[in-house]
C-alpha positions in Angstrom: 0.0 0.0 0.0 2.8 2.4 0.9 4.6 1.7 -2.3 1.4 2.4 -4.3 0.9 5.7 -2.5 4.6 6.7 -3.1 4.3 5.9 -6.7 1.1 8.0 -7.2 2.2 10.8 -4.8 6.0 10.8 -5.0 6.5 13.6 -2.5 5.5 11.1 0.2 8.7 9.2 -0.5 10.5 11.8 1.7 10.2 11.4 5.4 10.7 15.1 6.1 7.8 15.9 3.8 5.5 13.4 5.5 6.2 15.1 8.8 5.5 18.5 7.2 2.3 17.4 5.5 0.7 16.1 8.7 1.7 19.2 10.7 0.5 21.6 8.0 -2.9 19.9 7.7 -3.6 20.3 11.4 -2.3 23.9 11.4 -4.3 24.9 8.4 -7.5 23.6 9.8 -6.8 25.8 12.8 -6.1 28.7 10.5 -9.5 28.4 8.8 -11.1 28.1 12.2 -9.5 31.5 13.1 -10.4 33.0 9.8 -14.1 32.3 10.3 -13.9 33.3 13.9 -12.3 36.7 13.1 -14.9 37.6 10.5 -17.7 36.6 12.9 -16.1 38.5 15.8 -15.8 41.7 13.7 -19.4 41.4 12.7 -20.5 41.0 16.3 -18.5 44.0 17.3 -19.5 46.4 14.5 -22.4 44.9 12.5 -20.5 46.4 9.5 -19.8 44.5 6.3 -17.2 47.1 5.4 -15.3 46.5 8.7 -15.4 42.8 8.1 -13.7 43.3 4.8 -11.4 46.0 6.1 -10.0 43.9 8.9 -9.6 41.0 6.5 -7.7 43.3 4.1 -5.3 44.2 7.0 -4.1 40.7 7.0 -2.9 41.0 3.4 -1.7 44.6 3.6 1.7 43.8 5.2 2.5 41.4 2.3 2.7 44.5 0.1 5.2 46.2 2.3 7.2 43.4 3.9 7.2 40.4 1.6 10.3 41.5 -0.3 12.3 42.1 2.9 11.1 38.6 4.1 12.6 37.1 0.9 16.0 38.7 1.8 15.9 37.1 5.3 14.9 33.7 3.8 18.0 33.8 1.5 20.2 34.5 4.5 18.9 32.1 7.1 18.1 28.4 7.5 14.5 28.1 6.2 13.5 25.6 8.9 14.6 28.1 11.6 12.6 30.9 9.9 9.5 28.6 10.0 10.0 27.7 13.6 10.0 31.5 14.4 6.9 32.3 12.3 4.9 29.4 13.6 5.8 30.2 17.2 4.9 33.9 16.7 1.6 32.9 15.1 0.7 30.6 17.9 1.4 33.3 20.5 -0.8 35.8 18.7 -3.7 33.4 18.4 -3.5 32.4 22.0 -3.2 36.0 23.2 -6.1 37.1 21.1 -8.2 34.2 22.3 -7.5 35.1 25.9 -8.4 38.8 25.3 -11.7 37.8 23.6 -12.7 35.4 26.4 -11.9 38.1 29.0 -14.0 40.6 27.1 -11.1 42.9 26.4 -11.0 42.7 22.6 -12.6 45.6 20.8 -12.5 46.2 17.0 -9.1 48.0 17.2 -7.5 45.1 19.1 -8.8 42.6 16.5 -7.5 44.9 13.7 -4.0 45.2 15.2 -3.8 41.4 15.6 -4.9 40.9 12.0 -2.1 43.3 10.9 0.5 41.6 13.1 -0.5 38.2 11.8 -0.3 39.5 8.2 3.2 40.8 9.0 4.3 37.3 10.1 2.7 35.7 7.1 4.7 38.0 4.8 7.7 36.0 6.0 6.0 32.7 6.6 4.4 32.2 3.2 7.5 32.6 1.0 9.5 30.6 3.6 7.1 27.7 3.4 7.4 27.7 -0.4 11.2 27.8 -0.4 11.2 25.0 2.2 9.3 22.6 -0.1 12.1 22.1 -2.5 14.6 21.5 0.4 12.4 18.6 1.5 11.7 16.9 -1.8 14.1 18.2 -4.4 13.3 19.5 -7.9 12.0 16.2 -9.3 9.2 15.7 -6.8 8.4 19.5 -6.4 5.2 19.5 -8.5 3.8 16.6 -6.4 4.7 18.4 -3.1 3.2 21.7 -4.2 0.0 20.0 -5.4 -0.3 18.2 -2.1 0.4 21.5 -0.2 -2.6 23.0 -2.0 -4.6 19.8 -1.2 -4.0 20.3 2.5 -5.1 24.0 2.2 -8.3 23.0 0.5 -9.0 20.1 2.8 -8.7 22.5 5.7 -11.0 25.0 3.9 -13.7 22.4 4.1 -13.1 21.1 7.6 -12.0 24.3 9.4 -15.2 26.4 8.8 -17.4 23.4 9.9 -15.4 23.1 13.2 -15.5 26.9 13.7 -19.3 27.0 13.3 -19.8 24.4 16.0 -17.2 25.8 18.3 -18.4 29.4 18.1 -22.0 28.3 18.6 -21.1 26.3 21.7 -18.3 28.2 23.4 -17.8 31.6 21.6 -15.2 33.0 19.3 -12.5 33.2 21.9 -12.1 29.5 22.1 -11.8 29.3 18.3 -8.6 31.4 18.5 -7.4 29.2 21.3 -7.9 26.1 19.2 -5.9 27.7 16.3 -3.1 28.5 18.8 -3.0 24.9 20.0 -2.9 23.6 16.4 0.5 25.2 15.8 2.0 22.4 18.1 1.7 20.0 15.1 3.8 21.9 12.6 6.3 22.9 15.3 6.7 19.3 16.3 7.2 18.3 12.7 9.9 21.0 12.1 11.8 19.9 15.3 11.7 16.2 14.1 13.2 17.1 10.7 16.8 16.8 9.8 17.4 19.3 7.1 19.5 22.4 6.7 19.5 25.2 4.0 22.4 26.2 1.8 23.3 29.7 2.9 25.4 31.9 0.6 28.5 33.5 2.1 27.9 36.9 0.6 25.2 39.2 2.1 24.6 42.4 0.2 22.7 45.3 1.7 19.0 44.4 2.1 17.9 47.1 -0.4 20.5 46.0 -2.9 19.4 42.4 -2.3 15.8 43.3 -3.1 16.8 45.2 -6.2 18.8 42.1 -7.4 15.7 39.9 -6.7 13.5 42.2 -8.8 16.1 42.4 -11.6 16.4 38.6 -11.6 12.6 38.1 -11.9 12.3 40.9 -14.6 15.2 39.7 -16.8 14.1 36.0 -16.6 11.4 35.7 -19.3 9.8 32.6 -18.0 9.6 33.8 -14.4 8.5 37.3 -15.4 5.6 36.0 -17.5 4.5 33.6 -14.8 4.5 36.3 -12.2 2.4 38.6 -14.4 -0.1 35.7 -14.9 -0.2 35.1 -11.2 -1.2 38.7 -10.6 -3.9 38.5 -13.3 -5.2 35.3 -11.7 -5.5 37.0 -8.3 -7.1 40.3 -9.6 -9.4 39.0 -12.3 -10.0 35.3 -11.3 -9.7 34.6 -7.6 -11.4 37.8 -6.6 -14.9 36.3 -7.1 -14.6 34.8 -3.6 -15.0 38.3 -2.2 -18.6 38.6 -3.4 -19.6 35.0 -2.6 -21.7 36.0 0.5 -23.5 38.5 -1.7 -24.2 35.9 -4.4 -25.4 33.3 -1.9 -27.9 35.7 -0.5 -29.1 37.8 -3.5 -28.7 35.4 -6.4 -29.4 32.0 -4.7 -31.4 33.2 -1.7 -29.4 31.1 0.6 -28.2 31.6 4.2 -24.7 30.8 5.6 -25.4 27.1 5.1 -25.8 27.6 1.3 -22.6 29.7 1.3 -20.8 26.9 3.0 -22.0 24.5 0.3 -20.5 26.7 -2.4 -17.2 27.0 -0.6 -17.1 23.3 0.1 -17.8 22.5 -3.6 -14.9 24.6 -4.7 -12.7 23.2 -2.0 -13.6 19.6 -3.0 -12.8 20.3 -6.6 -9.5 21.9 -5.7 -8.5 18.7 -3.8 -9.3 16.6 -6.9 -7.2 19.0 -9.0 -4.2 18.9 -6.7 -4.2 15.1 -6.5 -4.4 14.9 -10.3 -1.4 17.2 -10.6 0.6 15.4 -8.0 0.0 12.0 -9.7 0.0 12.8 -13.4 1.8 16.1 -14.0 4.7 14.4 -15.9 2.3 13.0 -18.5 1.3 16.5 -19.8 3.2 19.6 -20.9 3.3 22.4 -18.4 1.8 24.9 -20.8 -1.1 22.5 -21.5 -1.9 22.1 -17.8 -1.8 25.8 -17.1 -4.0 26.7 -20.1 -6.3 23.7 -19.5 -6.7 24.6 -15.9 -7.5 28.2 -16.7 -10.0 27.2 -19.4 -11.8 24.9 -17.0 -11.7 27.6 -14.3 -13.0 30.5 -16.4 -15.6 28.5 -18.4 -17.0 27.0 -15.1 -17.2 30.5 -13.5 -18.9 31.8 -16.6 -21.5 29.0 -16.5 -21.8 29.6 -12.7 -23.1 33.1 -13.4 -25.8 31.9 -15.8 -27.8 29.9 -13.2 -29.9 30.9 -10.2 -30.3 27.3 -9.0 -27.9 26.4 -6.2 -27.8 22.7 -7.2 -26.7 23.6 -10.7 -24.2 26.1 -9.4 -22.4 23.5 -7.1 -21.0 21.4 -10.0 -19.7 24.6 -11.6 -17.9 25.5 -8.3 -16.5 22.0 -8.2 -15.1 22.2 -11.7 -13.7 25.7 -11.1 -11.9 24.3 -8.1 -10.2 21.6 -10.2 -9.1 24.1 -12.8 -7.7 26.8 -10.6 -5.9 24.4 -8.3 -4.2 22.7 -11.3 -3.2 26.1 -12.8 -1.8 27.5 -9.6 0.1 24.3 -8.7 1.9 24.2 -12.1 2.7 27.9 -12.1 4.1 27.7 -8.6 6.2 24.6 -9.3 7.5 25.9 -12.6 8.8 29.1 -10.9 10.4 27.1 -8.1 12.0 24.6 -10.4 13.4 27.4 -12.6 14.8 29.8 -10.0 18.4 29.6 -8.8 18.8 28.5 -5.1 20.8 31.6 -4.0 17.9 33.9 -4.8 14.9 31.6 -4.2 13.6 33.4 -1.2 13.4 36.7 -2.9 11.8 35.4 -6.0 9.2 33.5 -4.0 8.5 36.6 -2.0 7.9 38.4 -5.3 5.5 35.6 -6.2 3.7 36.0 -2.9 3.4 39.7 -3.5 2.2 39.1 -7.1 -0.5 36.6 -6.1 -1.6 37.6 -2.6 -0.5 41.2 -2.4 -2.8 42.0 -5.4 -5.9 40.4 -3.8 -7.1 43.7 -2.2 -7.1 45.3 -5.7 -9.1 42.5 -7.1 -11.5 42.6 -4.2 -12.0 46.3 -4.8 -12.6 46.0 -8.5 -15.0 43.1 -8.3 -16.9 44.8 -5.5 -17.1 48.0 -7.5 -18.3 46.2 -10.7 -20.9 44.2 -8.7 -22.3 47.3 -7.1 -22.8 49.1 -10.4 -23.4 46.2 -12.9 -24.2 43.1 -10.9 -22.1 40.0 -9.9 -22.7 38.3 -13.2 -20.9 41.1 -15.2 -18.2 41.3 -12.6 -17.3 37.6 -12.7 -17.8 37.2 -16.5 -15.6 40.2 -17.4 -12.9 39.0 -15.0 -13.0 35.5 -16.5 -12.7 36.8 -20.1 -9.7 39.0 -19.1 -8.0 36.1 -17.3 -8.5 33.8 -20.2 -6.9 36.3 -22.5 -3.8 36.4 -20.2 -3.7 32.6 -20.3 -3.7 32.4 -24.1 -0.9 35.0 -24.2 1.0 33.0 -21.6 0.4 29.8 -23.5 2.1 31.3 -26.6 5.0 32.6 -24.5 5.5 29.2 -22.8 5.6 27.5 -26.1 8.6 29.7 -27.1 10.3 29.4 -23.7 9.8 25.6 -23.3 9.4 25.4 -19.5 9.9 21.6 -19.4 13.5 22.1 -20.6 14.2 25.2 -18.5 13.1 23.6 -15.3 15.2 20.5 -15.6 18.6 21.5 -17.1 18.3 25.2 -16.3 19.1 26.0 -19.9 17.3 29.3 -19.8 19.9 31.6 -18.3 20.1 35.4 -18.3 22.5 37.9 -17.0 20.4 37.9 -13.8 22.0 34.7 -12.5 25.1 36.6 -11.4 23.0 38.7 -8.9 23.7 38.0 -5.3 
């Protein structure tokens, strides 16, 4: 049985990754519990939909300012040590916020400050986790590991909100934060069990110079540059639909929070299928075909989703869109990681984090504005068409750049490789 699993999901051949996978699954369930609890707590404190969105945006805002500096640190330190720090800091914040809520000492400003602090930690944690993946499994099994990482995220996206709903109803939001804090014991334990060290370069340029070198590297590397642009387009024009899902559930489908949960669960279930498919079969298809195929499935499913007002017809569309977007993101991420040089990996992955997550507030603003003036159907359809246009452009570019060759023998080299 173990041999069959390893053959289908080769990342599991690595003991360090098996430790990591289990720890992250537990922790991400806790993260989703806290995400739901935070939104509910802000609503209880303010009864303002704007404040719910504003506090959520504070969690992404630090990525815009600090992600690039985080990349510099990752390139200078042992990645495992960085993750031990970020996971410990996140645990302390969750436990402290939980205690403040239970004691009745948490007002809206306290919650907002904690959201910003957690976002600051995540600006270092997210690129560090991505850089750590290749250290655990190597280049050959990287697509499998990245797909499985996305699978844990989407599994947690289904389980976490369900736990949060029960926990909040029975004990209140404070204990949801406490549960998330306790969940960090799992990844910390996994990190302590691992025996792995990062290769740290001897030369350390000034942080500003290091950031400039990282940006130059990404800009002068045609493959990485185009994938980063496409990642931003995916976030702004594609993934932003999630912002208006509560509106769609209520106004279009006339559903309550339960119906909204079904929509999220359908997308999450599809994403799990997509990531398992990529992990097992990515070698059988060209990278450009997977990215374009995933984007086609995602955008067409979203378009069809907007044409129905029946929840039970909408759920299969959400499921298919989840398959498409997860396959697309997994292959873009793994291609960047397999292409980038080790000495500058942290900085490039911090740029990827900025491109994908740092642009989400802009996408949320645009989709909200279009929904308010033209309706959710127009907002989602226009975004899907724009994203598909980007995908077709990228497909043509990838055909010229041949990512399969570039990510194995590193034949695509530019003057940027001399950057420190």
